[in-house]
C-alpha positions as CSV (number, residue, x, y, z in Angstrom):
1,M,22.8,14.8,-11.7
2,T,22.5,11.7,-9.7
3,A,19.1,11.2,-8.0
4,V,18.9,11.1,-4.2
5,R,18.1,7.5,-3.2
6,M,14.7,7.4,-1.3
7,D,15.6,4.7,1.2
8,G,12.4,2.9,2.0
9,K,14.1,0.3,4.2
10,E,15.6,3.0,6.5
11,L,12.3,4.9,6.8
12,A,10.3,1.7,7.3
13,A,12.5,0.7,10.2
14,K,11.8,4.1,11.9
15,V,8.0,3.7,11.3
16,R,8.1,0.1,12.7
17,E,10.0,1.3,15.8
18,G,7.4,3.9,16.4
19,V,4.6,1.4,16.0
20,A,6.3,-1.0,18.4
21,R,6.5,1.7,21.1
22,Q,2.8,2.5,20.7
23,V,1.8,-1.1,20.7
24,S,3.7,-1.6,24.0
25,D,1.7,1.4,25.5
26,L,-1.6,0.0,24.3
27,G,-0.9,-3.5,25.7
28,H,-2.5,-5.6,23.0
29,V,-3.0,-5.1,19.3
30,G,-4.3,-8.0,17.2
31,L,-4.0,-8.6,13.4
32,A,-5.6,-11.5,11.6
33,T,-4.6,-12.4,8.1
34,V,-6.6,-14.8,5.9
35,L,-4.9,-16.6,3.1
36,V,-6.8,-19.0,0.8
37,G,-5.0,-21.3,-1.6
38,D,-1.4,-21.9,-2.6
39,D,-0.3,-18.8,-4.5
40,P,3.5,-18.8,-3.9
41,A,3.8,-15.0,-3.9
42,S,0.9,-14.6,-1.4
43,H,2.6,-17.0,1.0
44,V,5.8,-14.9,0.8
45,Y,3.9,-11.7,1.4
46,I,1.9,-13.1,4.3
47,S,5.1,-14.4,6.0
48,S,6.7,-11.0,5.6
49,K,3.7,-9.3,7.2
50,H,3.6,-11.7,10.1
51,K,7.3,-11.3,10.8
52,A,7.0,-7.5,10.8
53,A,3.9,-7.6,13.0
54,T,5.4,-9.9,15.5
55,E,8.5,-7.9,15.7
56,A,6.4,-4.8,16.5
57,G,4.6,-6.7,19.3
58,I,1.4,-7.2,17.4
59,D,-0.5,-10.4,18.0
60,A,-0.5,-11.8,14.5
61,R,-3.1,-14.5,13.8
62,D,-2.2,-16.5,10.7
63,V,-5.3,-18.2,9.1
64,R,-4.5,-20.3,6.0
65,L,-7.2,-22.3,4.2
66,P,-7.0,-24.7,1.3
67,A,-7.9,-23.5,-2.2
68,E,-11.0,-25.6,-2.3
69,T,-12.5,-23.8,0.7
70,S,-16.0,-22.5,-0.1
71,E,-16.8,-18.8,-0.4
72,D,-19.4,-19.2,2.3
73,D,-16.9,-20.7,4.7
74,V,-14.5,-17.7,4.1
75,L,-17.4,-15.2,4.7
76,E,-18.3,-17.0,7.9
77,L,-14.7,-16.8,9.0
78,V,-14.5,-13.1,8.2
79,A,-17.8,-12.5,10.2
80,S,-16.3,-14.3,13.2
81,L,-13.2,-12.1,13.0
82,N,-15.3,-9.0,12.8
83,E,-16.9,-9.9,16.1
84,D,-13.7,-11.1,17.8
85,P,-12.6,-8.4,20.4
86,E,-9.0,-9.7,20.3
87,V,-8.7,-8.8,16.6
88,D,-8.2,-5.2,15.7
89,G,-7.3,-5.5,12.0
90,I,-8.2,-8.0,9.3
91,L,-6.4,-8.6,6.1
92,V,-7.7,-10.9,3.4
93,Q,-4.7,-11.7,1.1
94,L,-5.5,-11.3,-2.6
95,P,-5.8,-13.0,-5.1
96,L,-8.5,-15.4,-3.9
97,P,-9.2,-18.6,-5.8
98,S,-11.2,-18.2,-9.0
99,H,-14.4,-19.6,-7.6
100,M,-14.7,-16.7,-5.1
101,D,-16.0,-13.2,-5.5
102,E,-13.1,-11.1,-4.3
103,T,-15.2,-8.0,-4.0
104,K,-17.8,-9.8,-1.9
105,V,-15.2,-11.2,0.5
106,T,-13.2,-8.0,0.9
107,Y,-16.4,-6.0,1.4
108,A,-17.4,-8.4,4.2
109,V,-14.6,-7.1,6.4
110,S,-15.7,-4.5,9.0
111,P,-14.6,-1.1,7.7
112,A,-13.1,-0.3,11.1
113,K,-10.9,-3.4,10.9
114,D,-10.2,-3.1,7.2
115,V,-6.5,-2.3,7.5
116,D,-6.1,-2.7,3.7
117,G,-8.5,0.2,3.1
118,F,-10.4,-1.7,0.4
119,H,-13.9,-1.4,1.9
120,P,-16.1,1.2,0.1
121,V,-16.6,3.0,3.4
122,N,-12.8,3.6,3.5
123,A,-12.5,4.2,-0.2
124,G,-15.3,6.7,0.0
125,N,-13.8,8.6,2.9
126,L,-10.5,8.8,1.0
127,Y,-12.3,10.3,-2.0
128,L,-14.0,12.8,0.3
129,G,-10.7,13.8,1.9
130,T,-11.5,12.3,5.3
131,P,-9.2,9.2,5.2
132,I,-9.7,6.4,7.7
133,H,-7.8,3.3,6.5
134,V,-5.8,3.9,3.4
135,P,-4.1,1.2,1.2
136,A,-0.6,0.7,2.5
137,T,1.4,1.2,-0.7
138,P,0.1,4.7,-1.5
139,S,0.3,5.7,2.1
140,G,3.9,4.6,2.1
141,C,4.7,6.6,-1.0
142,M,3.3,9.7,0.7
143,E,5.5,9.0,3.8
144,L,8.5,8.8,1.5
145,L,7.7,12.2,-0.1
146,R,7.3,13.8,3.4
147,A,10.5,12.2,4.7
148,Y,12.5,13.7,1.8
149,G,10.9,17.1,2.0
150,I,8.9,16.8,-1.3
151,D,5.8,18.9,-1.0
152,P,3.2,17.9,-3.7
153,A,1.4,21.3,-3.4
154,G,1.3,23.1,-6.7
155,K,3.3,20.3,-8.4
156,E,2.4,18.2,-11.5
157,A,2.0,14.6,-10.5
158,V,1.6,11.6,-12.8
159,V,0.3,8.3,-11.5
160,I,0.8,5.4,-14.0
161,G,-1.8,2.8,-13.2
162,R,-5.4,3.0,-12.1
163,S,-5.8,0.0,-9.8
164,E,-8.0,0.2,-6.7
165,I,-5.0,-0.9,-4.6
166,V,-2.4,1.7,-5.7
167,G,-3.2,4.0,-8.7
168,R,-6.6,5.4,-7.6
169,P,-5.9,5.9,-3.9
170,M,-2.4,7.3,-4.8
171,S,-4.0,9.9,-7.0
172,M,-6.5,10.9,-4.3
173,L,-3.7,11.3,-1.7
174,L,-1.7,13.5,-4.1
175,L,-4.8,15.5,-5.0
176,H,-5.6,16.1,-1.3
177,A,-2.0,17.2,-0.9
178,H,-2.8,19.9,-3.5
179,A,-0.9,18.4,-6.5
180,T,-2.3,18.6,-10.0
181,V,-2.8,14.9,-10.8
182,T,-2.9,13.0,-14.1
183,I,-3.7,9.3,-14.1
184,C,-2.2,7.3,-17.0
185,H,-3.2,3.8,-18.0
186,S,-3.2,1.3,-20.8
187,R,-5.4,3.5,-23.0
188,T,-3.3,6.6,-22.5
189,A,-2.3,7.8,-26.0
190,D,1.1,9.4,-25.2
191,L,2.5,8.3,-21.9
192,A,5.8,9.9,-22.4
193,A,4.3,13.3,-23.0
194,H,2.5,13.2,-19.7
195,V,5.5,11.9,-17.7
196,R,7.8,14.5,-19.1
197,R,5.9,17.4,-17.5
198,A,5.7,15.6,-14.1
199,D,7.4,16.8,-10.9
200,I,6.3,13.6,-9.2
201,V,6.0,10.2,-11.0
202,V,4.4,7.1,-9.3
203,A,4.7,4.1,-11.6
204,A,2.5,1.1,-10.6
205,V,1.7,-1.1,-13.5
206,G,4.1,-4.0,-13.3
207,R,5.7,-3.4,-16.7
208,P,9.5,-3.4,-16.3
209,G,11.2,-0.3,-17.5
210,I,8.1,1.4,-18.8
211,V,9.5,4.7,-17.6
212,T,12.7,5.5,-19.4
213,T,15.3,8.1,-19.0
214,D,14.2,10.3,-21.9
215,M,10.7,10.5,-20.4
216,V,11.7,12.0,-17.0
217,K,11.8,15.7,-16.2
218,P,15.2,16.7,-14.7
219,G,14.9,16.8,-11.0
220,A,11.6,14.9,-10.7
221,A,10.8,12.6,-7.8
222,C,10.2,9.1,-9.1
223,L,8.5,6.4,-7.0
224,D,8.6,2.9,-8.3
225,V,5.9,0.5,-7.2
226,G,5.7,-2.0,-10.0
227,L,7.9,-4.9,-8.9
228,T,8.3,-7.7,-11.5
229,R,10.4,-10.9,-11.0
230,T,12.3,-11.7,-14.2
231,D,15.1,-14.1,-15.2
232,E,17.5,-11.2,-14.6
233,G,16.2,-10.5,-11.1
234,I,13.7,-8.1,-9.7
235,R,12.8,-5.2,-12.0
236,G,10.8,-2.1,-11.4
237,D,8.6,0.0,-13.7
238,I,11.2,2.7,-13.8
239,D,14.5,2.1,-15.7
240,P,17.5,2.3,-13.3
241,G,19.1,4.8,-15.8
242,V,16.5,7.4,-14.6
243,E,18.8,8.0,-11.6
244,E,21.0,10.2,-13.9
245,V,18.1,12.5,-14.6
246,A,15.7,12.4,-11.6
247,G,16.1,14.4,-8.4
248,F,14.8,11.6,-6.2
249,L,14.3,7.9,-7.0
250,T,13.2,4.9,-4.9
251,P,15.4,1.8,-5.4
252,M,13.9,-1.5,-6.5
253,P,13.9,-3.4,-4.3
254,G,14.3,-1.4,-1.0
255,G,12.1,1.5,-1.8
256,T,8.3,1.4,-1.7
257,G,8.1,-2.3,-0.7
258,P,9.3,-2.0,2.9
259,M,7.1,1.0,3.4
260,T,4.0,-1.0,2.4
261,I,4.5,-3.4,5.3
262,A,5.3,-0.5,7.7
263,M,2.1,1.3,6.8
264,L,0.1,-1.8,7.2
265,L,1.3,-1.9,10.8
266,E,0.4,1.8,11.2
267,S,-3.1,1.0,10.0
268,T,-3.4,-1.9,12.4
269,L,-2.4,0.4,15.3
270,K,-5.1,2.9,14.1
271,A,-7.7,0.1,14.1
272,A,-6.8,-0.8,17.7
273,R,-7.5,2.8,18.6
274,Y,-10.9,2.7,16.9
275,R,-11.7,-0.5,18.9
276,R,-10.8,1.2,22.2
277,G,-12.8,4.3,21.4
278,M,-9.6,6.4,21.3
279,L,-10.7,7.5,17.8
280,D,-14.2,8.0,16.6
281,F,-15.0,5.8,13.6
282,P,-17.4,7.7,11.2
283,G,-20.9,6.3,11.3
284,N,-20.6,4.7,14.7
């Protein structure tokens, strides 16, 4: 058996085309990103997001601040963006410099404009099964499952990683899709035993090759989120040899990564609809 390649680049292109059409219909959609400091990876990520947003017709505002910027100044900037009628979505790129409280800054973003889905209002609604803005990577994983006809209902799903950005929201999305979900993490006693029974595996811990061929159930759908740059190139959490056992496998790169940016654009479009009153934001 050779796994079906879950082509995130191809699906992301379709999503982005759809976003572009809808942005054109709306007339104006604005996204503001805030980057503080000189983290090289963050600069790459922000540039990729701006390129994709601009190509979709979104007005992308790129705010970059030096690392020594005070937390108060960043909070003041976020407050001004919350009030700006030309800005539909706000994204504060993490990590922030060590002298800042990341939770305080990200929670300062208006929930309706929180396209990352990190605000407790958005996290709480996801927990309750009434999602508003959802973190982009888990959302992209669900789109990949749908695109390849993989229905989580009644299936065993294992999520490796419990971060607020991927692992926890991913588990909630799978649970709401009626999967039986197990979350594995650094304290899990026997990772292989859990993975072997899974019909769906989502690996998101940033440990190259942590999921090996002998751990995967034949025919399972395996989604690799844990990108790591090594001397040998980009590595994922799932060993490439898994393709000989799995039924479906996302490539690394070219799998979940492109979907993350595509779903960020979808979330920005949704935020624009909230601003226009086309959708009712809970609590308003």
